[in-house]
C-alpha positions as CSV (number, residue, x, y, z in Angstrom):
1,X,-28.4,297.4,39.7
2,X,-32.0,297.7,38.8
3,X,-34.5,295.1,40.1
4,X,-37.3,294.5,37.6
5,X,-40.4,294.2,39.9
6,X,-43.1,295.8,37.7
7,X,-44.2,296.2,34.1
8,X,-42.7,299.6,33.8
9,X,-39.2,298.4,34.6
10,X,-39.8,295.3,32.5
11,X,-40.6,297.4,29.5
12,X,-37.5,299.5,30.1
13,X,-35.4,296.3,30.0
14,X,-37.2,295.1,26.9
15,X,-36.4,298.3,25.1
16,X,-32.7,298.1,26.1
17,X,-32.4,294.6,24.8
18,X,-33.5,295.6,21.3
19,X,-30.3,297.6,20.4
20,X,-27.6,296.0,22.5
21,X,-26.0,292.5,22.9
22,X,-26.5,291.3,26.4
23,X,-25.1,288.7,28.9
24,X,-27.6,286.7,30.9
25,X,-26.9,284.6,34.1
26,X,-30.0,282.6,35.1
27,X,-29.8,281.4,38.7
28,X,-31.8,278.3,39.6
29,X,-33.7,278.0,42.9
30,X,-32.0,274.7,43.8
31,X,-28.3,274.2,43.2
32,X,-28.6,270.4,43.2
33,X,-31.7,269.6,41.3
34,X,-31.7,268.8,37.6
35,X,-33.1,271.7,35.5
36,X,-36.1,269.6,34.4
37,X,-37.2,269.6,38.1
38,X,-36.1,273.1,39.0
39,X,-37.3,276.7,38.9
40,X,-35.5,279.9,38.1
41,X,-35.0,282.1,41.1
42,X,-34.0,285.1,39.0
43,X,-32.1,286.2,35.9
44,X,-29.2,288.7,35.9
45,X,-29.0,290.7,32.7
46,X,-26.1,292.9,31.6
47,X,-26.7,295.4,28.7
48,X,-23.3,295.6,27.0
49,X,-23.7,299.0,25.3
50,X,-24.9,300.9,28.3
51,X,-23.3,298.7,31.0
52,X,-26.5,298.6,32.9
53,X,-27.3,295.6,35.1
54,X,-30.7,294.2,35.9
55,X,-32.1,291.5,38.2
56,X,-35.4,289.9,36.9
57,X,-36.9,288.0,39.9
58,X,-39.2,285.0,39.6
59,X,-38.8,283.1,42.9
60,X,-36.4,285.1,45.1
61,X,-37.7,286.0,48.6
62,X,-36.1,289.5,48.7
63,X,-38.1,290.7,45.7
64,X,-41.5,291.3,44.3
65,X,-41.4,288.5,41.7
66,X,-42.8,288.5,38.2
67,X,-44.9,285.6,36.8
68,X,-42.7,283.1,35.0
69,X,-44.4,283.6,31.6
70,X,-42.8,287.1,31.5
71,X,-39.4,285.5,30.9
72,X,-40.3,284.6,27.3
73,X,-41.5,288.1,26.6
74,X,-38.0,289.3,27.0
75,X,-37.0,289.0,23.4
76,X,-34.1,290.8,21.7
77,X,-33.1,291.9,18.2
78,X,-29.5,291.7,19.3
79,X,-27.5,288.7,20.5
80,X,-28.1,287.2,23.9
81,X,-25.2,285.3,25.5
82,X,-26.4,283.1,28.4
83,X,-24.6,281.0,31.0
84,X,-25.7,277.4,30.7
85,X,-27.7,277.7,27.6
86,X,-28.5,273.9,27.6
87,X,-30.2,274.3,31.0
88,X,-31.8,277.6,30.2
89,X,-33.5,276.5,27.0
90,X,-35.8,274.4,29.1
91,X,-37.4,277.7,30.2
92,X,-36.6,280.2,27.5
93,X,-37.5,279.5,23.9
94,X,-35.8,282.2,21.9
95,X,-32.4,282.2,20.2
96,X,-29.4,282.5,22.6
97,X,-25.7,281.9,22.4
98,X,-23.8,279.9,25.1
99,X,-21.5,282.1,27.1
100,X,-19.1,279.3,28.0
101,X,-18.8,278.5,24.3
102,X,-17.3,282.0,23.7
103,X,-14.4,281.0,26.1
104,X,-14.2,277.5,24.8
105,X,-13.5,278.5,21.2
106,X,-10.6,280.7,22.3
107,X,-9.1,278.7,25.2
108,X,-10.5,275.2,24.9
109,X,-12.0,275.7,28.4
110,X,-15.3,276.9,29.7
111,X,-15.4,280.1,31.8
112,X,-13.6,279.6,35.1
113,X,-16.1,281.0,37.6
114,X,-15.3,279.1,40.8
115,X,-13.9,282.2,42.5
116,X,-17.0,284.3,41.8
117,X,-18.9,282.8,44.7
118,X,-19.2,285.0,47.7
119,X,-18.7,284.0,51.4
120,X,-22.5,284.1,51.7
121,X,-22.8,281.5,48.9
122,X,-20.2,279.3,50.5
123,X,-22.0,279.6,53.9
124,X,-25.4,278.7,52.5
125,X,-24.1,275.8,50.5
126,X,-22.2,274.4,53.5
127,X,-25.0,274.6,56.1
128,X,-28.1,274.2,53.9
129,X,-27.0,271.6,51.4
130,X,-29.8,269.3,52.5
131,X,-32.5,272.0,52.0
132,X,-34.3,272.7,48.8
133,X,-34.4,276.0,46.8
134,X,-31.6,277.6,48.9
135,X,-30.8,280.2,46.2
136,X,-34.2,281.8,46.8
137,X,-32.9,282.8,50.2
138,X,-29.3,283.9,49.6
139,X,-29.4,287.7,49.9
140,X,-30.1,289.2,46.4
141,X,-27.2,291.7,46.9
142,X,-24.8,288.8,47.3
143,X,-26.3,287.2,44.2
144,X,-25.8,290.4,42.3
145,X,-22.1,290.6,43.5
146,X,-21.5,287.0,42.2
147,X,-23.3,287.6,38.9
148,X,-21.4,290.8,38.3
149,X,-18.1,289.1,38.8
150,X,-19.2,286.3,36.3
151,X,-20.1,289.1,33.9
152,X,-16.6,290.6,34.2
153,X,-15.0,287.2,33.3
154,X,-17.3,286.8,30.3
155,X,-16.7,290.3,29.0
156,X,-12.9,289.7,29.1
157,X,-13.2,286.8,26.7
158,X,-15.9,288.4,24.7
159,X,-13.7,291.3,23.8
160,X,-11.4,289.0,21.7
161,X,-14.2,286.8,20.3
162,X,-15.0,286.4,16.6
163,X,-18.1,284.5,15.6
164,X,-17.6,281.7,13.1
165,X,-19.7,279.1,11.4
166,X,-18.2,276.5,13.6
167,X,-19.3,278.4,16.7
168,X,-22.8,278.6,15.4
169,X,-22.8,274.9,14.7
170,X,-21.7,274.0,18.2
171,X,-24.2,276.4,19.7
172,X,-27.1,275.0,17.8
173,X,-26.5,271.4,16.9
174,X,-24.3,270.4,19.9
175,X,-26.1,272.1,22.7
176,X,-29.7,271.9,21.3
177,X,-29.5,268.2,20.4
178,X,-27.9,267.1,23.7
179,X,-30.7,269.1,25.4
180,X,-33.2,267.1,23.4
181,X,-31.7,263.9,24.7
182,X,-31.4,265.1,28.3
183,X,-35.1,266.2,28.6
184,X,-36.3,262.7,27.5
185,X,-34.7,261.0,30.6
186,X,-34.4,257.3,31.2
187,X,-37.2,255.4,32.8
188,X,-36.0,253.2,35.7
189,X,-37.0,250.5,38.0
190,X,-36.9,252.6,41.2
191,X,-35.8,250.0,43.7
192,X,-33.1,248.5,41.4
193,X,-31.8,251.9,40.5
194,X,-31.5,253.0,44.2
195,X,-29.9,249.7,45.1
196,X,-27.3,249.7,42.4
197,X,-26.4,253.4,42.3
198,X,-26.9,254.2,46.0
199,X,-28.8,257.4,45.0
200,X,-32.4,258.4,44.5
201,X,-31.6,261.5,42.5
202,X,-34.7,260.8,40.4
203,X,-37.8,262.7,39.3
204,X,-40.5,260.1,40.0
205,X,-39.2,257.0,38.2
206,X,-37.1,258.9,35.7
207,X,-33.3,259.5,35.8
208,X,-32.0,262.5,34.0
209,X,-28.5,262.9,32.5
210,X,-26.4,266.0,31.8
211,X,-23.8,266.1,29.0
212,X,-20.7,268.3,29.2
213,X,-19.2,269.3,25.9
214,X,-16.4,271.3,27.4
215,X,-13.8,268.6,27.1
216,X,-10.5,268.8,25.2
217,X,-11.8,267.1,22.1
218,X,-15.4,268.0,22.5
219,X,-16.5,264.4,23.1
220,X,-19.2,264.8,25.8
221,X,-18.9,263.4,29.2
222,X,-22.2,262.4,30.8
223,X,-22.5,262.4,34.6
224,X,-25.3,263.4,36.9
225,X,-26.3,262.6,40.5
226,X,-23.2,260.5,41.1
227,X,-23.9,258.2,38.0
228,X,-21.6,258.0,35.0
229,X,-24.0,257.4,32.2
230,X,-21.2,257.2,29.7
231,X,-19.9,254.0,31.3
232,X,-22.7,252.1,33.0
233,X,-21.3,248.9,34.4
234,X,-22.0,245.8,32.3
235,X,-21.1,243.2,34.9
236,X,-22.8,244.1,38.2
237,X,-26.5,244.2,37.2
238,X,-26.7,248.0,37.1
239,X,-28.2,247.9,33.6
240,X,-31.2,246.0,34.9
241,X,-32.4,249.4,36.3
242,X,-33.2,250.9,32.9
243,X,-36.5,250.0,31.3
244,X,-39.0,251.3,28.7
245,X,-41.5,253.9,29.6
246,X,-44.0,252.6,27.0
247,X,-46.7,250.0,27.8
248,X,-45.7,248.2,24.6
249,X,-42.0,249.2,24.4
250,X,-38.4,248.0,24.5
251,X,-34.9,249.5,24.5
252,X,-33.1,249.6,21.3
253,X,-29.3,250.2,21.0
254,X,-27.7,251.0,17.7
255,X,-23.9,251.0,17.7
256,X,-21.4,251.5,14.9
257,X,-19.3,248.6,13.8
258,X,-15.5,249.3,13.9
259,X,-16.4,253.0,14.0
260,X,-13.0,254.5,14.6
261,X,-11.3,252.4,11.9
262,X,-14.0,253.4,9.3
263,X,-13.7,257.1,10.4
264,X,-10.0,256.9,9.8
265,X,-10.6,255.3,6.4
266,X,-12.6,258.5,5.7
267,X,-9.7,260.7,6.9
268,X,-7.1,259.0,4.7
269,X,-9.4,258.1,1.8
270,X,-9.2,254.3,2.3
271,X,-12.1,252.1,1.4
272,X,-12.6,248.9,3.5
273,X,-15.5,247.8,1.3
274,X,-18.4,245.9,2.9
275,X,-16.3,243.3,4.7
276,X,-16.0,243.3,8.5
277,X,-13.0,245.6,9.2
278,X,-11.4,243.3,11.8
279,X,-11.7,240.4,9.4
280,X,-10.3,242.5,6.6
281,X,-7.2,243.6,8.6
282,X,-6.8,240.2,10.3
283,X,-6.3,238.5,6.9
284,X,-3.3,240.9,6.4
285,X,-2.0,240.4,10.0
286,X,-2.0,236.6,9.7
287,X,-1.6,236.2,6.0
288,X,-4.7,234.0,5.7
289,X,-8.0,234.1,3.8
290,X,-10.0,232.8,6.7
291,X,-9.6,233.6,10.4
292,X,-10.4,231.5,13.5
293,X,-12.5,233.0,16.3
294,X,-9.3,233.4,18.3
295,X,-7.5,235.2,15.4
296,X,-10.5,237.5,14.9
297,X,-10.3,238.6,18.6
298,X,-6.5,239.0,18.2
299,X,-7.1,241.1,15.1
300,X,-9.2,243.5,17.1
301,X,-6.6,243.7,19.8
302,X,-3.8,244.4,17.3
303,X,-5.8,247.2,15.6
304,X,-6.6,248.9,18.8
305,X,-3.0,248.6,20.0
306,X,-1.7,250.2,16.8
307,X,-4.3,253.0,16.8
308,X,-3.9,254.0,20.4
309,X,-0.3,253.0,21.1
310,X,1.5,253.8,17.9
311,X,2.3,252.0,14.6
312,X,5.6,250.1,14.5
313,X,7.7,249.5,11.4
314,X,6.4,246.1,10.6
315,X,2.7,247.0,10.6
316,X,3.4,250.3,8.7
317,X,4.0,248.0,5.7
318,X,0.2,247.3,5.6
319,X,-1.2,250.0,3.3
320,X,-3.9,251.2,5.7
321,X,-1.5,251.7,8.6
322,X,1.2,253.1,6.4
323,X,-1.3,255.8,5.4
324,X,-2.3,256.4,9.0
325,X,1.3,256.8,10.0
326,X,2.0,259.3,7.2
327,X,-1.1,261.3,8.1
328,X,-0.2,261.3,11.8
329,X,3.2,262.8,11.3
330,X,1.8,265.4,8.8
331,X,-0.8,266.4,11.4
332,X,2.0,266.6,14.1
333,X,4.2,268.8,11.9
334,X,1.3,271.2,11.3
335,X,0.5,271.3,15.0
336,X,4.0,272.1,16.0
337,X,4.3,274.9,13.4
338,X,0.9,276.5,14.2
339,X,0.5,275.8,17.9
340,X,-2.9,274.3,17.4
341,X,-4.8,271.6,15.6
342,X,-8.0,272.1,13.6
343,X,-10.8,269.5,13.9
344,X,-11.6,267.5,10.7
345,X,-15.1,268.7,10.0
346,X,-15.6,272.1,11.6
347,X,-12.0,273.4,11.9
348,X,-12.4,274.2,15.6
349,X,-8.9,274.9,17.0
350,X,-7.5,272.8,19.8
351,X,-4.6,274.9,21.2
352,X,-1.3,273.5,22.3
353,X,-1.6,275.6,25.5
354,X,-4.6,273.6,26.6
355,X,-3.2,270.2,25.9
356,X,-0.4,268.5,28.0
357,X,2.2,265.9,27.2
358,X,1.4,265.7,23.5
359,X,3.0,263.4,21.1
360,X,2.1,262.5,17.5
361,X,-0.1,259.5,18.4
362,X,-2.0,261.3,21.1
363,X,-2.6,264.2,18.8
364,X,-4.0,261.8,16.2
365,X,-6.4,260.3,18.7
366,X,-7.6,263.8,19.7
367,X,-8.2,264.5,16.0
368,X,-10.1,261.2,15.7
369,X,-12.2,261.8,18.8
370,X,-13.1,265.4,17.7
371,X,-14.1,264.1,14.2
372,X,-16.2,261.4,15.7
373,X,-18.0,263.9,17.9
374,X,-18.7,266.4,15.1
375,X,-19.9,263.7,12.8
376,X,-22.2,262.3,15.5
377,X,-23.8,265.6,16.3
378,X,-24.8,266.1,12.7
379,X,-26.2,262.5,12.6
380,X,-28.1,263.0,15.9
381,X,-29.6,266.2,14.6
382,X,-31.1,264.1,11.7
383,X,-32.2,261.4,14.1
384,X,-34.0,263.9,16.4
385,X,-35.8,265.4,13.4
386,X,-36.8,261.9,12.3
387,X,-38.3,261.1,15.7
388,X,-40.4,264.3,15.8
389,X,-43.9,262.7,15.1
390,X,-43.2,259.5,17.0
391,X,-43.4,258.4,20.6
392,X,-40.0,256.7,20.5
393,X,-37.3,258.7,22.3
394,X,-33.6,259.0,22.0
395,X,-32.5,258.6,25.6
396,X,-28.7,258.1,25.7
397,X,-25.7,258.9,23.5
398,X,-22.2,257.5,23.9
399,X,-19.4,257.9,21.4
400,X,-20.3,255.0,19.1
401,X,-23.9,254.2,20.0
402,X,-27.4,255.6,20.5
403,X,-30.0,254.1,22.9
404,X,-33.7,254.5,22.2
405,X,-36.8,253.9,24.2
406,X,-38.9,252.4,21.4
407,X,-42.7,252.3,21.3
408,X,-43.6,249.1,19.4
409,X,-46.6,250.9,17.9
410,X,-44.3,253.2,15.9
411,X,-43.5,250.2,13.7
412,X,-40.5,248.5,12.1
413,X,-40.1,251.1,9.4
414,X,-39.0,253.6,12.0
415,X,-36.2,251.2,13.1
416,X,-35.1,250.9,9.5
417,X,-35.2,254.7,9.1
418,X,-33.1,255.2,12.2
419,X,-30.6,252.6,10.9
420,X,-30.3,254.2,7.5
421,X,-29.9,257.7,9.0
422,X,-27.1,256.5,11.2
423,X,-25.3,254.5,8.5
424,X,-25.4,257.4,6.0
425,X,-24.5,254.9,3.3
426,X,-21.0,254.1,4.7
427,X,-21.0,253.3,8.5
428,X,-22.5,249.9,9.3
429,X,-24.5,249.6,12.5
430,X,-25.5,246.8,14.8
431,X,-28.8,246.5,16.6
432,X,-29.5,245.1,20.1
433,X,-32.9,245.0,21.8
434,X,-34.3,244.1,25.2
435,X,-36.8,244.8,28.0
436,X,-33.9,246.2,30.1
437,X,-30.5,247.5,29.2
438,X,-29.0,244.4,30.8
439,X,-30.8,241.8,28.6
440,X,-30.1,243.3,25.2
441,X,-29.9,240.7,22.4
442,X,-28.4,241.0,19.0
443,X,-31.1,241.8,16.4
444,X,-29.0,243.0,13.5
445,X,-30.2,240.3,11.2
446,X,-33.8,241.3,11.8
447,X,-33.4,244.8,10.2
448,X,-31.8,244.1,6.9
C-alpha cells in the first residue's frame, strides 16, 4: 500500500493510471449521509497491470490529506472501474465505469461485499452510528484491508467480463440520468415531511432520493432515509409534504396512459390506434360499442388480471391476447433452451440461475418490465437534454410517470415539448398539476 500524501506520489499514481485499467473504491466520510451532503474521506486505487495499491486521502485523520481539487486531476487514458459510480460522479467528472455493473451483467447481481467489513468497521458502526464522519476516524490500515478485499471480489468477476454496447448503455444512460434526477432533490414542507415520514433526513428543506438499478429486471427501486419514493402513500396526506422550489412554480406529473398494454402492442406488433386502450378492449370483453363507467373499470381489471395472472382459453380468442399468449410461450421455450432471457431493447441477459420460481407468465412480466425500463431510460435522457437551459427540474421517476418541479417562467411550450418527447409519437401521456403532490389536478386537456 502506498499513501499519496504529496505531489511526487500523486504524479507517480497519475503516470501509472495512463497505461493500465484500474479499480477505484471511494470511501465517504459519513456512512449515513446522502452523497450530495457528504465528503470523500479517501479513494483506494488498484492498478491492474502492476497490482499496486494506493490510498489517496482527502479527509482521513491518519493521513496528510490532499486538497479535494486534486481528485479531478487523476485522469486516465485507460478504463476506470469505480464502486458506486452514481455517487462518485458528484465529485469526479471524468469517464468511469460502474464496478457493480460488471458483476450485474454476468450474474444479475451487484458485487456481494458485505463480508468485506472488518471488525473495526463493525465496531465503529455499532458504537458511533449517531456521530458524523465516522469513516474519517476508522484506522486507515483497516480501511485498506476492507478495500483490498473488495478489490479481490471485483477482479474475480472482471476476469470473465466482456464489454458490450448494452453495458456501455447502462453505464452511461441508466446511471448518469438517474444521477441527474437524484441531484435535483425534492423541495419539501419541513414540518409536514418530518410529521408524515418520521425522519428529518433532509438537507435544509430538500429531500434526496437514491435509485437502485440492481434489481432482477433493472426497474429501479427508490428508497432513501426510510422513505420509499417509488410508492409515496396517496391516502394519508404524505404527498402534501412535496412542493415547488420556485417562487412561481408548481409540480407537474406526466404519466403514460395504459403504458404496459401499449408496450406489449409494440412487442407483438399490434396497433390499438388512438382510442383509449381500456375502452378498445372493453368493447371486445362485453361485446358492446359503448361502455358504462362500471364496465370501463371492469375492463381495466380484466386486462390487468390477464396480463399478470395468465390468459385463459376464452380470452385467448381475442386477437390481442391470443398474440400475447403465443409470444409468452415462445419466450418461455427460448428461456428453457438457453438458460436465460434477453431483454427486448438492449439484449441484456437475465439468467435462470438468478430468478426463482419461474413460469411462462412471470417470465413475460419480467420481459415487459425490462423493456419498460430500457425504453424509459432512453426517453429520460432526451428529457434531461431538453431541460438543460431551463430552471424546471425532473425530480422523480417511477415506472410509468415523471414528476417535474416546473418554473412557470419557462413557459407552456416547454410543457408541450416534454409531452411530445415522452410520447415519441405513439405513447399517449396524461398531465396533472398542483402546488403540492397531494392536490394534483388533471390538466391533460390544457396541453393539446
